[in-house]
N, C-alpha and C positions, 0 to 999 in steps of 0.2 A: 236598321235590319245591318248594316255595317257596322256597328257598335254593339251589336249582343253578341256579333261573330268575335270579335275583339277581346271583350270581355273573357267569353266562352274560350277561347284558344289559351288567354292568359293562365285561365283555371288550371286548366288540361297542364299545363305548364310546371305551374308549383306544387302539384300533386307527388310527382315521382321524387323532387327533391326535399320535398318534406321528410316520406318514407326512408330518403337517405340518408339526412340529421337521424333519425329515429334508428338506424342500423348501425349509426357510425356515434353516436353520439355518448360511448365510453370508450377506454381504452381496449384495444384487443386482447386477448387471452396468448400467450404462447404458442398453445396448440390449438390449428383450424379446428379440428373436430371436436373439443369442446365448445369451440365457438358457433358451431353451428347446432350442436345438441342443445347450446343453452338458449336461444336466440326468444324462445317463448317465456323464458325466466323471468318476473319483475326486475327492475335493475337493484344489485343489490349495493349494500354499504360494504364496503371493505372490510372493516370489522366485524360488523355481528352476521354477517347470513353469506360470509365465504362457505364453497362447498369444501364438502370432505377431502375430495380430492386435490384441492387447491390449496388448503391449510391441513398441516399437519395435528393429527389426534394427537393433543395435550394429555400425559400424565398425571399421575396426581401428587408426581412431587414438584411438578414447574407450577399446578394450580394451586395448590398448598404446600408454604416452606415446611418443610423438617425443624424444629427446635434444634437450637444449635447450644449445645452444653459451652459451659462459660471455660471450663477447659481446655476445648478445640476449637474454639474460638483464634483467628490467625490473630495476632498481636497488630496495634496500628504501626503504621511506620511512623519513621522514625522524623521528628522534625530538628531542622537547623541547629547548632548548638549545643545538642545532647551531647555529652562524653560516650565514645563509643570506645569499647576492647582494641587495639590494637595485636595481633596475632603473628606470633615469626614460623612463619614457614614451616619448620620442622617440628611444632608444637599439637602435630595433632591428635587427641585424647586416643585412649584405648575403647576398645569395642566394653560395652559394661559386661562386668567378667558373670558368671556362673553363679548360683547360690550356692555358697561357701559350706551350707549347713550338710549337703549332701543328700537332702531330700530333693527326689526328682518330681517334678512337676509333671503333670500329664496336659496337655494343650487344649484335649478335650473335657478338660475337666472342669467346671464350674468352679471360681473361688468365688467366695464370700467373704469380705470385708465389711467390717461396721465402722463405717467412716463417721461416725460421733464422738468415736475413742477418740481421745485425748492419752498423747505420749510425751512426759516430763523426765528430761534427763538432768538428774540431779546431785549435786557434790554435797558431800559431808563433810564438816571440818568443824575443827576443836578450837580454841582457842585464838593458840598457836598456827592457826591454817594449816594444819596436820589433816591429811585426809584421814577419813574414818569408814572405816570399812566394813564391819561389824552389827549393822542396823536393822533391826528387823519388823516383819511389816507393819507389827501393831503399833510401833512406835513411830510411823511416818500418820501425819494428818494432811487432809491436801484441803485446800480451803480455791473456790470460786466465785467471783462477786462477794464475798467477805462468806459464803456459805459453803459448809462443811460438806468435802463429796466422798461416796463410798469407793474406794479403792479396789478396783476388780483385781488385779495382781501387780507385783513388785520382781521385778529379775535385776539381777547383776551378773550374768554372764558376761563375758566380753564378747562386744559386737563389733563390726566394720566399721572405720573411720574413714571419712571424705573429709580432707581437708585443703584449704589456700594457703601457702607462704606467700603475705602480699608485703614486699618490703619496698620501703621508702628509699630510692636511687638520685636522691637532692643532696647541694652542695653541703646540708646539715650534718649527714651520714659519713663526708669526707673520712673524719678520723675513726670511726668504727665498722666500714664495711666488710674489711676482712673478715674481722671477726666474727660478723653478722652473719655470712658467709657458712663461714664453720659452726656457727649455735644451728644454723639450718640444716646443715650436714647431718649432726647429731637428731634433729628430729626426724629427717627423712630416715637413717637409717635403723630407727627404731620402731618402723613400720611392720605390721605383721603382714601376713595372709588375709584377703581382703581388702588392706586399707588401700585407700588411694589420692592421690594430691596433684596440685595444681600450683605453678609459681607464676607472679605475677610481680614486677618490677612497675614500679610510677614515679613519675615526677608530679608537673602540669597535666591539666586535664586531657591535653590533645596529645600525652603522653604515658597512659595506662595499658600496659601494655603485657598479654599472655606470653611468658617466654619457655612452659610446658604444661601444656593441656591435664589433664584428668589421666592418670597411669601410676602403676604398681610399680615400675621401672625403677630402683634407686638410682640405677647410674644414671638416666633421664635425668631425674629432677636434680642430681648435684650436678652435672654440667650444665643446667637451665641455669643454678646460683652462679655458679663460676662466671657464665657470662653476664653479669650484672656488672654495674661498673655506675660510678657517680658522674654528674653532670650535672649545669647550670637549667633554673626554672624554678617558676612559682607551683611550692607544694598542693596538691589537692588529695587532700586526707579520705574526705568524706565522698568523693566521687568514687576513688580507688574503692573503698570500703561498700560503696553503694554495689558497684557493678560486681565486684566480688564475692560479696554476700548472695546475690542474687545467683548470679554464676555457682555456688557451691548447692543454693535450696534446690537448682530446677536440676541437679544430678540426680537420675533415676527416681525422678517425682512421680508418686502414683504406682509405684511398683511394693506389691501388697507385701512381697519378701524382704523388702528393703525401708518399713516404716519406722526401725527402730535405730536406723543408721544411726549414729551419729556424726555431725555436719559441722565444721569449724571451721573461723583464720584464724592464723596467727600472726597480727600485725605488728610489724617491726619500723618505726618510724618517732621523729622526736616530737610528734603531736601538733603544731604549728601549721595549722591550716590557713591557705593564703589566699587562695585562686582558684576554690568548687563551685561546680556548676549548681548542684544542689544544696540544700539548704540543711542545718541540723534537723530543720525538724522533718522535712521530706526525706530524712534517712532513717530518723528513728520511727517513723510512720512506715516505710519500708523493712524494717528490721523484725515488725511488729509483726508482718505477713512470714519472715522465714523463720524455721526453726534452726538457726545457725549460732554458736557459741563463738564469741568472739575470745582472744587471747593478747594481749596485749603486752610489748616490750616498748617500755618508752624509753628514748633520750633525753630528755627533759632538761636535765642541769646545764646546758651549756644555753637554753632562754633563759631570757631577759626575767628576773625577776621583780623589779622594781615598779609597782601600779603606779596608776594616773590618778588623777583628782577624782576622777569619776569613773574610773575603769580598771578590769582585773590585770594582771601582768601577762605577761604575753606565755609565762610557764603555768601562770595558775587556769590560766585559758586550757592550753594543752592537757594540763590534770583532769580537767573538771571534763571535757569532751572524751578522752581515753577513757576516765572513771565510768562514766553515762553508757559508753559501748557496751562497755565487761559487763555490767551491772544488770543493762536491760537485756542480755542477752544468756544469762549466766555463768558468764565467762572469770578473766581475770587479770588483773598488770603488774606490771613487774617494772620495777623503775631501776636500772643497775646503775650503782654508784662508780662500779667499775668497769671494766670487760672481762677481767677473771670471773665476772659471777656469770656469765652465760653460759657455759658450759652447765650448770645447776640448773640456770632457768629453763635451759630444753628440756634438762631430765624431770623437771617438776613439770612441765606442760603437758606432757607423753604421759606421765603419770596423772595426771590430771584426767584427759582425756579416756582414762582407761578403769579407772576407779570410779564409777558410777553406779547409781541406779536408773533405772526406767521407772516410770512412775505409771500405770494405765488405766484410767477412770473411764466413765461414762456421766457427761454431766450430768445430774439431776434436773437442771432449767434448759431448754433450748433458747441456744439461740439465736439473733435474727442475723441474716446472712450477711456483713462483713462489719457485726459489732465486736470493739474489743472488748475481749475477757479478760478482770488483772487476776491472778493467781499467786498464790502463797503457799508454800510447803513448811510445814513445821515437824520439828523431830525431838524426841522427849529427851530429856539428859540422859546423861549413862546411870549404870548402878552404882556408881561412885561418884556422882553427881559433877561430876564434868558435863561444860555446856558441851553441845552438839547443834551445830548450825548447818541447816541445807539451803542450798546455791540453786536458783534454777532459773530458767527464764521470768520477765514481770506477768507476763501473760501470753496470749493468742488471740488471732482476729480469726472472728466464726466462718468456716467456707459453706459453700452450699448451693442450690439452685440460684444463679440469677447475681450473687456474690460479684462487686466488683472487685475487680485486681486492685493493686496499690497504686496511686494515682497520684503522681508528683505535679504538682502546678505546672513544667513542662515534660517534655515529650521522654517517657522512658529511657532506658537503656538499653543498646543494641550491639549484638556483636558483628564488627568488621573485619573482612578477612583480606589481607592485600591482597 
């Protein structure tokens, strides 16, 4: 009997302890009222059975992400070692100007743009490299991937120009820098309403600087040229062109009223690249993405022209690089024999930029996003049988949803502001 009483007492003591463990077996909620009302509910897992009061209701956007267009995506963060623009504190760009055509745009009006339309800026020259300005539409033929295309329309009206003056400030231009600055001012003075330019001085990969960003202010551009000076360093021509061409191409990008604006670089250098971060292959892959013409004033005469047993001379390497930049982009190279030629060269560059045709067409075959499409423009000989030559970029990289951006093997260029 005593043993039975002891067991009964132990059993009675265990019942409250078990009940207490059941009521305190999970963390209590912050609200005592909610805790009281949910005692009878089976113990939930935090992820699946949380009540609406404890877990905010998800919106469709959080349960299913909206696709992001390629052009809206944030660029990847820069990786260590990639060249970056330095920017002068006083070099802030102008706000994009209003449409110079006088056409008013209703903000509520839907603007439809044919994104498949390809625009080619074409120079037509004769055998002596003189511009030809009387070519008729039916005298042009356009080929893409070797297949003739139907030209939608051709215009020859003067359109605004966005360009960059990119000037080598390394020791190799010590004897030319003053005349180069004056030639740059000649080009700037020729700017017309709607034109805008930026000025870059460069030496090494760590010293590529925007002296004046996009502006129509001629005096600001001239002041930026005046602030240039020569100093030592390992010249990085490829990096300077890589950054500057991307900078020029990005200006007003995607603006339907600006799709025919000409974009160009005017590069002044001796052509000897000594220490660029990017390789030539990466530069030319990038240039395929950008509709930017490159005009070059090359002071190559002081480079060594003696070649080695198995290598080209420094001068020949420089000429090959500069010629390829111009050819691939539909630009032009100038190799002055003396400084007295610079004013004439400046005039020819400005004339070339303004005496061009814009040929527009819709490709007959749809290109895959990211695919490079080679382009060739032919023009019939003049009535007197004089040869006429069409000069334009070598092709373009097709864009579209999911099209990858130009991808150098290392990090893309970024802009760093001091």
